[in-house]
N, CA, C and O atoms as CSV, one atom per row, in Angstrom:
chain,resi,resn,atom,element,x,y,z
A,1,MET,N,N,132.022,157.527,141.525
A,1,MET,CA,C,132.406,158.227,143.056
A,1,MET,C,C,132.184,157.133,144.260
A,1,MET,O,O,132.983,156.851,145.153
A,2,ALA,N,N,130.972,156.636,144.050
A,2,ALA,CA,C,130.540,155.968,145.073
A,2,ALA,C,C,131.373,154.272,144.580
A,2,ALA,O,O,131.566,153.656,145.629
A,3,ILE,N,N,131.723,153.686,143.709
A,3,ILE,CA,C,132.251,152.643,143.186
A,3,ILE,C,C,133.937,152.858,143.936
A,3,ILE,O,O,134.599,151.852,144.192
A,4,THR,N,N,134.368,153.959,144.165
A,4,THR,CA,C,135.806,154.016,144.482
A,4,THR,C,C,135.670,154.304,146.208
A,4,THR,O,O,136.650,154.116,146.929
A,5,PHE,N,N,134.229,154.820,146.821
A,5,PHE,CA,C,134.499,154.698,148.051
A,5,PHE,C,C,134.395,153.316,148.715
A,5,PHE,O,O,134.958,153.001,149.763
A,6,LEU,N,N,133.376,152.313,147.758
A,6,LEU,CA,C,133.106,151.016,148.152
A,6,LEU,C,C,134.381,150.257,148.101
A,6,LEU,O,O,134.551,149.305,148.864
A,7,ASP,N,N,135.411,150.673,147.131
A,7,ASP,CA,C,136.188,149.728,146.752
A,7,ASP,C,C,137.588,150.351,147.668
A,7,ASP,O,O,138.707,149.843,147.592
A,8,LEU,N,N,137.314,151.302,148.349
A,8,LEU,CA,C,138.580,151.809,149.619
A,8,LEU,C,C,138.111,151.186,150.766
A,8,LEU,O,O,138.867,150.624,151.559
A,9,GLN,N,N,136.898,151.253,150.903
A,9,GLN,CA,C,136.259,150.357,151.942
A,9,GLN,C,C,136.562,148.894,151.811
A,9,GLN,O,O,136.889,148.360,152.871
A,10,LEU,N,N,136.536,148.314,151.010
A,10,LEU,CA,C,136.791,146.878,150.436
A,10,LEU,C,C,138.257,146.679,150.935
A,10,LEU,O,O,138.677,145.848,151.741
A,11,CYS,N,N,139.037,147.808,150.143
A,11,CYS,CA,C,140.561,147.533,150.429
A,11,CYS,C,C,140.803,147.446,151.798
A,11,CYS,O,O,141.509,146.534,152.230
A,12,THR,N,N,140.095,148.633,152.850
A,12,THR,CA,C,140.423,148.747,154.110
A,12,THR,C,C,140.270,147.421,155.101
A,12,THR,O,O,140.950,147.138,156.087
A,13,ASP,N,N,139.276,146.781,154.579
A,13,ASP,CA,C,138.904,145.381,155.313
A,13,ASP,C,C,139.821,144.381,154.905
A,13,ASP,O,O,140.210,143.591,155.766
A,14,PHE,N,N,140.290,144.263,153.586
A,14,PHE,CA,C,140.903,143.159,153.629
A,14,PHE,C,C,142.778,143.436,154.243
A,14,PHE,O,O,143.585,142.559,154.554
A,15,ALA,N,N,142.960,144.831,154.238
A,15,ALA,CA,C,144.282,145.277,154.739
A,15,ALA,C,C,144.251,144.858,156.369
A,15,ALA,O,O,145.043,144.131,156.969
A,16,PHE,N,N,143.560,145.270,156.668
A,16,PHE,CA,C,143.083,145.167,158.081
A,16,PHE,C,C,143.001,143.295,158.372
A,16,PHE,O,O,143.860,142.655,158.978
A,17,GLU,N,N,141.781,142.748,157.773
A,17,GLU,CA,C,141.337,141.220,158.153
A,17,GLU,C,C,142.741,140.359,157.683
A,17,GLU,O,O,143.164,139.542,158.501
A,18,PHE,N,N,143.413,140.505,156.495
A,18,PHE,CA,C,143.934,139.327,155.759
A,18,PHE,C,C,145.480,139.821,155.957
A,18,PHE,O,O,146.239,138.942,156.365
A,19,GLU,N,N,145.978,140.954,155.752
A,19,GLU,CA,C,147.243,141.636,155.796
A,19,GLU,C,C,147.805,142.078,157.248
A,19,GLU,O,O,148.991,142.151,157.567
A,20,LYS,N,N,146.664,142.360,158.064
A,20,LYS,CA,C,146.924,142.612,159.579
A,20,LYS,C,C,147.794,143.932,159.469
A,20,LYS,O,O,148.697,144.118,160.285
A,21,ASP,N,N,147.532,144.835,158.482
A,21,ASP,CA,C,148.030,146.173,158.279
A,21,ASP,C,C,147.391,147.057,158.789
A,21,ASP,O,O,146.702,147.563,157.904
A,22,GLU,N,N,147.168,147.711,160.074
A,22,GLU,CA,C,146.120,148.486,160.236
A,22,GLU,C,C,146.848,149.976,159.786
A,22,GLU,O,O,146.168,150.873,160.285
A,23,LYS,N,N,147.778,150.431,159.160
A,23,LYS,CA,C,148.477,151.597,158.671
A,23,LYS,C,C,147.892,151.625,157.230
A,23,LYS,O,O,147.695,152.658,156.590
A,24,LEU,N,N,147.692,150.622,156.891
A,24,LEU,CA,C,147.686,150.597,155.312
A,24,LEU,C,C,145.883,150.751,155.278
A,24,LEU,O,O,145.250,151.349,154.408
A,25,ALA,N,N,145.374,150.118,156.337
A,25,ALA,CA,C,143.999,150.281,156.015
A,25,ALA,C,C,143.685,151.709,156.579
A,25,ALA,O,O,143.039,152.520,155.916
A,26,ASP,N,N,144.096,151.941,157.643
A,26,ASP,CA,C,143.827,153.479,158.275
A,26,ASP,C,C,143.831,154.318,156.451
A,26,ASP,O,O,142.856,154.929,156.012
A,27,ARG,N,N,144.896,154.160,155.827
A,27,ARG,CA,C,144.990,155.156,154.776
A,27,ARG,C,C,144.158,154.862,153.698
A,27,ARG,O,O,143.992,155.781,152.895
A,28,TYR,N,N,143.492,153.608,153.446
A,28,TYR,CA,C,142.318,153.145,152.732
A,28,TYR,C,C,141.168,154.006,153.234
A,28,TYR,O,O,140.561,154.765,152.477
A,29,SER,N,N,140.891,153.879,154.474
A,29,SER,CA,C,139.393,154.098,155.041
A,29,SER,C,C,139.693,155.808,155.131
A,29,SER,O,O,138.728,156.507,154.819
A,30,ALA,N,N,140.755,156.407,155.469
A,30,ALA,CA,C,140.532,157.893,155.493
A,30,ALA,C,C,140.479,158.393,154.020
A,30,ALA,O,O,139.885,159.455,153.834
A,31,ALA,N,N,141.048,157.735,152.918
A,31,ALA,CA,C,141.028,158.671,151.624
A,31,ALA,C,C,139.218,158.231,151.162
A,31,ALA,O,O,138.520,159.030,150.539
A,32,ALA,N,N,138.853,157.241,151.483
A,32,ALA,CA,C,137.458,156.757,151.584
A,32,ALA,C,C,136.414,157.925,152.195
A,32,ALA,O,O,135.429,158.240,151.527
A,33,TRP,N,N,136.620,158.414,153.211
A,33,TRP,CA,C,135.996,159.364,154.028
A,33,TRP,C,C,136.134,160.854,153.527
A,33,TRP,O,O,135.275,161.725,153.391
A,34,THR,N,N,137.129,160.861,153.359
A,34,THR,CA,C,137.389,162.112,152.392
A,34,THR,C,C,136.851,162.528,151.256
A,34,THR,O,O,136.442,163.655,150.974
A,35,LEU,N,N,136.878,161.304,150.446
A,35,LEU,CA,C,135.896,161.143,149.462
A,35,LEU,C,C,134.320,161.627,149.630
A,35,LEU,O,O,133.760,162.515,148.986
A,36,TYR,N,N,133.814,160.877,150.576
A,36,TYR,CA,C,132.484,161.095,151.212
A,36,TYR,C,C,132.454,162.422,151.781
A,36,TYR,O,O,131.515,163.051,151.293
A,37,ASP,N,N,133.018,162.998,152.502
A,37,ASP,CA,C,132.897,164.340,152.868
A,37,ASP,C,C,133.196,165.347,151.711
A,37,ASP,O,O,132.432,166.306,151.607
A,38,SER,N,N,134.192,165.227,150.868
A,38,SER,CA,C,133.989,165.755,149.672
A,38,SER,C,C,132.658,165.948,148.812
A,38,SER,O,O,132.221,166.985,148.313
A,39,ALA,N,N,132.103,164.564,148.780
A,39,ALA,CA,C,130.510,164.903,147.853
A,39,ALA,C,C,129.898,165.574,148.927
A,39,ALA,O,O,129.535,166.719,148.656
A,40,ILE,N,N,129.657,165.129,150.211
A,40,ILE,CA,C,128.553,165.983,150.978
A,40,ILE,C,C,128.937,167.462,150.863
A,40,ILE,O,O,128.002,168.240,150.679
A,41,GLU,N,N,130.139,167.948,150.941
A,41,GLU,CA,C,130.730,169.528,150.439
A,41,GLU,C,C,130.145,169.896,149.536
A,41,GLU,O,O,129.486,170.935,149.562
A,42,GLN,N,N,130.251,169.077,148.444
A,42,GLN,CA,C,129.828,169.480,146.933
A,42,GLN,C,C,128.174,169.243,146.639
A,42,GLN,O,O,127.732,169.328,145.493
A,43,GLY,N,N,127.493,169.002,147.556
A,43,GLY,CA,C,126.055,169.062,147.548
A,43,GLY,C,C,125.278,167.783,147.155
A,43,GLY,O,O,124.209,167.732,146.548
A,44,TRP,N,N,126.143,166.607,147.695
A,44,TRP,CA,C,125.411,165.524,147.179
A,44,TRP,C,C,124.872,165.209,148.780
A,44,TRP,O,O,125.544,165.337,149.804
A,45,GLY,N,N,123.625,164.813,148.684
A,45,GLY,CA,C,122.680,164.574,150.146
A,45,GLY,C,C,123.072,163.336,150.494
A,45,GLY,O,O,123.444,162.546,149.626
A,46,GLU,N,N,123.048,163.059,151.579
A,46,GLU,CA,C,123.085,161.568,152.302
A,46,GLU,C,C,122.265,160.561,151.444
A,46,GLU,O,O,122.841,159.642,150.860
A,47,GLY,N,N,121.041,160.720,151.375
A,47,GLY,CA,C,120.444,159.847,150.304
A,47,GLY,C,C,121.028,159.855,149.019
A,47,GLY,O,O,121.223,158.745,148.522
A,48,GLN,N,N,121.323,160.765,148.423
A,48,GLN,CA,C,121.888,160.721,147.116
A,48,GLN,C,C,123.124,159.560,147.269
A,48,GLN,O,O,123.235,158.474,146.700
A,49,PHE,N,N,123.794,160.062,148.022
A,49,PHE,CA,C,125.077,159.109,148.106
A,49,PHE,C,C,124.851,157.510,148.431
A,49,PHE,O,O,125.438,156.666,147.755
A,50,SER,N,N,124.105,157.200,149.339
A,50,SER,CA,C,123.354,155.891,149.402
A,50,SER,C,C,122.592,155.368,148.393
A,50,SER,O,O,122.642,154.138,148.395
A,51,ALA,N,N,121.651,156.009,147.209
A,51,ALA,CA,C,121.416,155.275,146.302
A,51,ALA,C,C,122.498,155.228,145.363
A,51,ALA,O,O,122.263,154.487,144.409
A,52,ALA,N,N,123.626,155.805,145.349
A,52,ALA,CA,C,124.792,155.755,144.458
A,52,ALA,C,C,125.646,154.271,145.114
A,52,ALA,O,O,126.389,153.489,144.520
A,53,MET,N,N,125.233,154.280,146.424
A,53,MET,CA,C,126.214,152.975,146.825
A,53,MET,C,C,125.092,151.958,146.542
A,53,MET,O,O,125.675,150.955,146.130
A,54,VAL,N,N,123.994,151.767,146.558
A,54,VAL,CA,C,123.329,150.793,145.916
A,54,VAL,C,C,123.515,150.157,144.649
A,54,VAL,O,O,123.468,148.947,144.424
A,55,VAL,N,N,123.792,151.343,143.620
A,55,VAL,CA,C,124.381,151.045,142.166
A,55,VAL,C,C,125.753,150.240,142.454
A,55,VAL,O,O,125.878,149.071,142.087
A,56,ALA,N,N,126.701,150.888,143.087
A,56,ALA,CA,C,128.070,150.371,143.330
A,56,ALA,C,C,128.045,148.824,143.770
A,56,ALA,O,O,128.632,147.913,143.188
A,57,HIS,N,N,127.314,148.728,144.817
A,57,HIS,CA,C,127.147,147.177,145.619
A,57,HIS,C,C,126.820,146.214,144.129
A,57,HIS,O,O,127.489,145.261,143.727
A,58,GLU,N,N,125.491,146.851,143.448
A,58,GLU,CA,C,125.355,145.955,142.426
A,58,GLU,C,C,126.514,145.701,141.244
A,58,GLU,O,O,126.603,144.636,140.634
A,59,ALA,N,N,127.153,146.544,141.082
A,59,ALA,CA,C,128.371,146.499,140.011
A,59,ALA,C,C,129.079,145.439,140.833
A,59,ALA,O,O,129.258,144.367,140.254
A,60,LYS,N,N,129.478,145.540,141.978
A,60,LYS,CA,C,130.411,144.660,142.637
A,60,LYS,C,C,129.955,143.161,142.434
A,60,LYS,O,O,130.819,142.293,142.308
A,61,SER,N,N,128.685,142.862,142.402
A,61,SER,CA,C,127.921,141.567,142.296
A,61,SER,C,C,128.439,141.202,141.053
A,61,SER,O,O,128.323,139.977,141.023
A,62,LEU,N,N,129.022,141.637,139.853
A,62,LEU,CA,C,129.441,141.160,139.002
A,62,LEU,C,C,130.948,140.733,138.531
A,62,LEU,O,O,131.343,140.456,137.399
A,63,LEU,N,N,131.685,140.770,139.815
A,63,LEU,CA,C,133.022,140.380,139.950
A,63,LEU,C,C,133.279,138.939,139.598
A,63,LEU,O,O,132.606,138.175,140.290
A,64,GLU,N,N,134.026,138.378,138.758
A,64,GLU,CA,C,134.504,137.330,138.395
A,64,GLU,C,C,134.636,136.156,139.442
A,64,GLU,O,O,135.606,136.383,140.165
A,65,VAL,N,N,134.113,135.196,139.711
A,65,VAL,CA,C,134.895,134.154,140.942
A,65,VAL,C,C,134.923,132.999,139.733
A,65,VAL,O,O,134.390,132.820,138.638
A,66,THR,N,N,135.876,132.329,140.612
A,66,THR,CA,C,136.591,130.935,139.598
A,66,THR,C,C,136.160,129.773,140.279
A,66,THR,O,O,135.650,129.943,141.386
A,67,GLU,N,N,136.257,128.704,139.863
A,67,GLU,CA,C,135.911,127.736,140.678
A,67,GLU,C,C,136.965,127.200,142.023
A,67,GLU,O,O,136.658,126.676,143.094
A,68,ASP,N,N,137.999,127.488,141.586
A,68,ASP,CA,C,139.131,127.113,142.707
A,68,ASP,C,C,139.350,128.326,143.906
A,68,ASP,O,O,140.289,128.333,144.701
A,69,ASP,N,N,138.264,129.340,143.839
A,69,ASP,CA,C,138.344,130.575,144.564
A,69,ASP,C,C,138.549,129.918,145.915
A,69,ASP,O,O,138.319,128.718,146.068
A,70,THR,N,N,138.954,130.650,146.832
A,70,THR,CA,C,138.909,130.883,148.214
A,70,THR,C,C,138.438,132.171,148.620
A,70,THR,O,O,138.725,133.142,147.920
A,71,GLN,N,N,137.714,132.319,149.718
A,71,GLN,CA,C,137.284,133.919,150.344
A,71,GLN,C,C,138.315,134.643,150.351
A,71,GLN,O,O,138.256,135.866,150.231
A,72,GLU,N,N,139.651,133.835,150.526
A,72,GLU,CA,C,140.912,134.800,150.439
A,72,GLU,C,C,141.272,135.308,149.241
A,72,GLU,O,O,141.586,136.480,149.038
A,73,SER,N,N,141.221,134.246,148.275
A,73,SER,CA,C,141.951,134.237,146.962
A,73,SER,C,C,140.967,135.138,146.212
A,73,SER,O,O,141.435,135.851,145.325
A,74,PHE,N,N,139.701,135.182,146.460
A,74,PHE,CA,C,138.606,136.355,145.698
A,74,PHE,C,C,139.220,137.507,146.269
A,74,PHE,O,O,139.709,138.308,145.472
A,75,LYS,N,N,139.306,137.794,147.685
A,75,LYS,CA,C,139.689,139.227,148.102
A,75,LYS,C,C,140.698,139.683,147.822
A,75,LYS,O,O,140.839,140.894,147.650
A,76,ARG,N,N,141.842,138.648,147.686
A,76,ARG,CA,C,143.201,139.526,147.402
A,76,ARG,C,C,143.228,139.996,145.958
A,76,ARG,O,O,143.949,140.915,145.568
A,77,ARG,N,N,142.297,139.222,145.099
A,77,ARG,CA,C,142.423,139.424,143.685
A,77,ARG,C,C,141.951,140.698,143.473
A,77,ARG,O,O,142.523,141.400,142.639
A,78,HIS,N,N,140.645,141.275,144.316
A,78,HIS,CA,C,139.908,142.344,144.004
A,78,HIS,C,C,139.768,143.280,145.140
A,78,HIS,O,O,138.835,144.083,145.140
A,79,GLN,N,N,140.744,143.234,146.247
A,79,GLN,CA,C,140.664,143.693,147.078
A,79,GLN,C,C,141.846,144.449,148.074
A,79,GLN,O,O,141.797,144.987,149.179
A,80,SER,N,N,142.887,144.202,147.115
A,80,SER,CA,C,144.455,144.223,147.521
A,80,SER,C,C,145.193,144.589,146.358
A,80,SER,O,O,144.923,143.963,145.333
A,81,GLY,N,N,146.131,145.536,146.300
A,81,GLY,CA,C,147.471,145.566,145.249
A,81,GLY,C,C,146.791,146.342,144.137
A,81,GLY,O,O,146.383,147.356,144.703
A,82,SER,N,N,146.506,146.397,143.067
A,82,SER,CA,C,146.425,147.211,141.755
A,82,SER,C,C,144.961,147.903,142.121
A,82,SER,O,O,144.813,149.112,142.301
A,83,PRO,N,N,143.841,146.848,142.201
A,83,PRO,CA,C,142.513,147.382,142.573
A,83,PRO,C,C,142.529,148.534,143.313
A,83,PRO,O,O,141.907,149.514,142.902
A,84,CYS,N,N,143.331,148.584,144.654
A,84,CYS,CA,C,143.461,149.645,145.778
A,84,CYS,C,C,143.997,150.663,145.198
A,84,CYS,O,O,143.448,151.765,145.189
A,85,ASP,N,N,145.249,150.399,144.585
A,85,ASP,CA,C,145.888,151.673,144.051
A,85,ASP,C,C,145.174,152.201,143.221
A,85,ASP,O,O,144.914,153.396,143.362
A,86,SER,N,N,144.658,151.486,142.136
A,86,SER,CA,C,143.941,152.355,141.094
A,86,SER,C,C,142.440,153.285,141.978
A,86,SER,O,O,142.100,154.390,141.554
A,87,ALA,N,N,141.843,152.748,142.965
A,87,ALA,CA,C,140.766,153.361,143.572
A,87,ALA,C,C,141.598,154.552,144.448
A,87,ALA,O,O,141.102,155.671,144.318
A,88,MET,N,N,142.837,154.469,145.354
A,88,MET,CA,C,143.176,155.723,145.515
A,88,MET,C,C,143.590,156.855,144.694
A,88,MET,O,O,143.582,158.037,145.039
A,89,GLU,N,N,144.044,156.248,143.288
A,89,GLU,CA,C,144.078,157.530,142.211
A,89,GLU,C,C,142.538,158.142,142.160
A,89,GLU,O,O,142.280,159.342,142.252
A,90,ARG,N,N,141.659,157.183,142.011
A,90,ARG,CA,C,140.485,157.712,141.520
A,90,ARG,C,C,140.095,158.739,142.909
A,90,ARG,O,O,139.688,159.899,142.848
A,91,ALA,N,N,140.309,158.067,143.929
A,91,ALA,CA,C,139.796,159.166,145.225
A,91,ALA,C,C,140.495,160.415,144.951
A,91,ALA,O,O,139.805,161.237,144.349
A,92,GLU,N,N,141.677,160.771,145.234
A,92,GLU,CA,C,142.524,161.769,144.679
A,92,GLU,C,C,142.160,162.457,143.748
A,92,GLU,O,O,141.965,163.634,144.054
A,93,ARG,N,N,141.928,162.100,142.362
A,93,ARG,CA,C,141.440,162.865,141.296
A,93,ARG,C,C,139.840,163.552,141.560
A,93,ARG,O,O,139.566,164.671,141.127
A,94,HIS,N,N,139.230,163.036,142.033
A,94,HIS,CA,C,137.784,163.421,142.425
A,94,HIS,C,C,138.000,164.378,143.620
A,94,HIS,O,O,137.660,165.530,143.350
A,95,VAL,N,N,138.474,164.202,144.863
A,95,VAL,CA,C,138.665,165.195,145.721
A,95,VAL,C,C,139.186,166.504,145.101
A,95,VAL,O,O,138.794,167.628,145.412
A,96,GLU,N,N,140.294,166.154,144.013
A,96,GLU,CA,C,140.978,167.408,143.619
A,96,GLU,C,C,140.422,167.959,142.686
A,96,GLU,O,O,140.385,169.183,142.813
A,97,ASN,N,N,139.756,167.384,141.372
A,97,ASN,CA,C,139.034,167.891,140.578
A,97,ASN,C,C,137.567,168.276,140.770
A,97,ASN,O,O,137.016,169.042,139.979
A,98,GLY,N,N,136.908,167.722,141.865
A,98,GLY,CA,C,136.034,167.924,141.943
A,98,GLY,C,C,134.797,166.602,141.340
A,98,GLY,O,O,135.174,165.920,140.387
A,99,LEU,N,N,133.551,166.353,141.867
A,99,LEU,CA,C,132.769,165.023,141.682
A,99,LEU,C,C,131.840,165.485,140.489
A,99,LEU,O,O,131.624,166.658,140.182
A,100,PRO,N,N,131.313,164.325,139.848
A,100,PRO,CA,C,130.132,164.467,139.026
A,100,PRO,C,C,128.989,165.256,139.818
A,100,PRO,O,O,128.884,165.087,141.033
A,101,ALA,N,N,128.173,166.077,139.159
A,101,ALA,CA,C,126.818,166.488,139.878
A,101,ALA,C,C,126.110,165.317,140.478
A,101,ALA,O,O,126.270,164.246,139.893
A,102,SER,N,N,125.240,165.337,141.706
A,102,SER,CA,C,124.509,164.516,141.888
A,102,SER,C,C,122.948,164.611,141.497
A,102,SER,O,O,122.260,165.630,141.449
A,103,ALA,N,N,122.546,163.197,141.215
A,103,ALA,CA,C,121.665,163.123,140.176
A,103,ALA,C,C,120.685,164.143,141.159
A,103,ALA,O,O,119.582,164.513,140.756
């Protein structure tokens, strides 16, 4: 769930910064915060959510970087298009079906 929240936040940033698409950025951001609100409503504490975010950030550090990557090409590959579509689908499933219990 935290990785989905993080993915949506990264997609928000890319849509706003590189694509200059505020509407798309707002859509990703709204989905991320709906997911967060759902987690809190289902009993996740802010500390538990923060701890899950640490794990999500560590997972993102394992993303592949190629020698010829620019900042934009890396972000375009990992923070737009298909990865964002997948994150939106996961967020919708989490909100509709409930989240895993907090640790």
